[in-house]
Residue, then its C-alpha position, 0 to 999 in steps of 0.5 A: m872392386v872394379e871401377i871405370l872412371e870417365l876422364p877427358e878422352q879416356y876411361v880409367v879401369r881401377i881394380g882394388g883402387q889401383e889403375f889397371v888399364k886406360y881406354q883411349v878415345s881421343a877424337g883426333a886418333f885413328r882408332p880407340y885403343l887400350y894403353p897402358m896395361r899395368a903389371a903388379n909393379g905399376l909399369s905398363l906391359i904394352a907400348d904405345a906408338p913406338t918409333d919403329h911403328r907409330h901406328h902400333h897402339g897398346i891393344w887395338i883392333g884394325h885391318g889393312s884391307i876391308n873392301e880394299s880400304d885401309f884401316w891399319l896405317e895412319r896415312h892421308n888415305s887411311g880410314r878411321i874407326v870412330q866411336k859412336s857410343l860407349t856404355i859402362t855396366a857394373t855388377e852390384g858390389g863391383d866384382t865385374a865391370s864392362l865397357s861396351t862401345e859401338n864403332q864405325w869404320i869410315d874410309a878416307a873418302g867418308d864411306l862407311h864399310l863396317r860397324d863393330v861392337r866391342t865389349f871389355t869385361f874386367y874382373d876383381t882379381p889380384a895384381d899378380r894374376r889379373w884378367f879381362d875379356i874381349e868380345i868383338a862383333l863385326h857387322c857389315v852395313g847395308t845389303e852388301p857383305a863386308v870383305l876382309h881380305p887376307t893380310n898380315e896387317a890385321g889384328m882383332p886384337y893386335i898387341r904391342a908388347a913393352s920393349s923390355l918384354t920383347v924377344r929382342n930385349g931378352g923376353r920370350l914368346v911361348n905358345a900352348e905347345g911350348k914353341m918359342n919366339e917368332r921362329g917357333t910360333y909364327r903362323q902356328r896354331s895354338a890356344w894361347m900365346d904368352c909374352s914375358g920378361r923383365l919389366g923394371r925389377l919384376d919378372c912378369g908377362f901376359a897371355v892372350f887366350d883364344h876362346p874355344k868357340n871362336p871360328d877356326h880354333p885354335t887360331r894361327w898367330f902373327t908373332r914378331d920378336y920385336g914386339p907385336f903379336s896377334p891371334n890372326y883368325g883367317f888372315f893367313d888364308e888365301d880366301p877373304i872373309d865375307i861378313q854377310p848381312g845379319n850374320p856378324l863375325v864374333l871373336k872372343y879372347r881373354i888377356y891374362v896378366h901374371n907375375g913370372d913366366a908362363e909356367t910360374g904364372g900359371v898360364a896353362q891352368a888359367y887357360a883351362e879355367y877359361s875354356n871350361q867356362g863355355 
């Protein structure tokens, strides 16, 4: 059974009575984000505000240059992504439950540049193979398009892996073509990316699946051996992305948590099942 509990400045997703993820919505934060996301042993697979990049927060959404305003860093001149509403829905019996939120992208001067609607859908799945879906719809505001300029500093979503899962600390990044780590996967197109390693006493990991109906599928990936990675739709290109009035940019992904590495965790099979859902 999937339950979503509201607590001060966070929403807790529990599956089978066990905490799986928390959605953090602190009023003082620069943006909402997911942290922690727990493996079968209860430890978090993702990191929040590591010392090398304090603006990296678990699983989050951001962009470094929207209409030339920054919604990535956390400085005096950075914009904020402000949650305006949140709705919880659940199926009868608790097989699935969803968080759907509407957010405004407001720059340091108080101007509104973008609106997003994001939905996280969680499923009643076992701890050793657990997944949830992310859908992000980006809308321009007013009559002018929102311009997303090419930059590495973009992620929809962007993920910061736990330290012990990183390549630098003995973990592994691998994509659907079997290419490995930053050297083999950076800027490469692939339907999925998996990060795995040793977390406490458990070999485990998680993958991000690019939905086959996403624009420019299979996407290019941003990857780094020290921990962050992201499906990087459009942001390696030379031309900006224009989001026109009445025509939102919609992106869909699945996060798949598993025991073992990508092979023993059944990542390829899980992606095939995801892609066949349409």
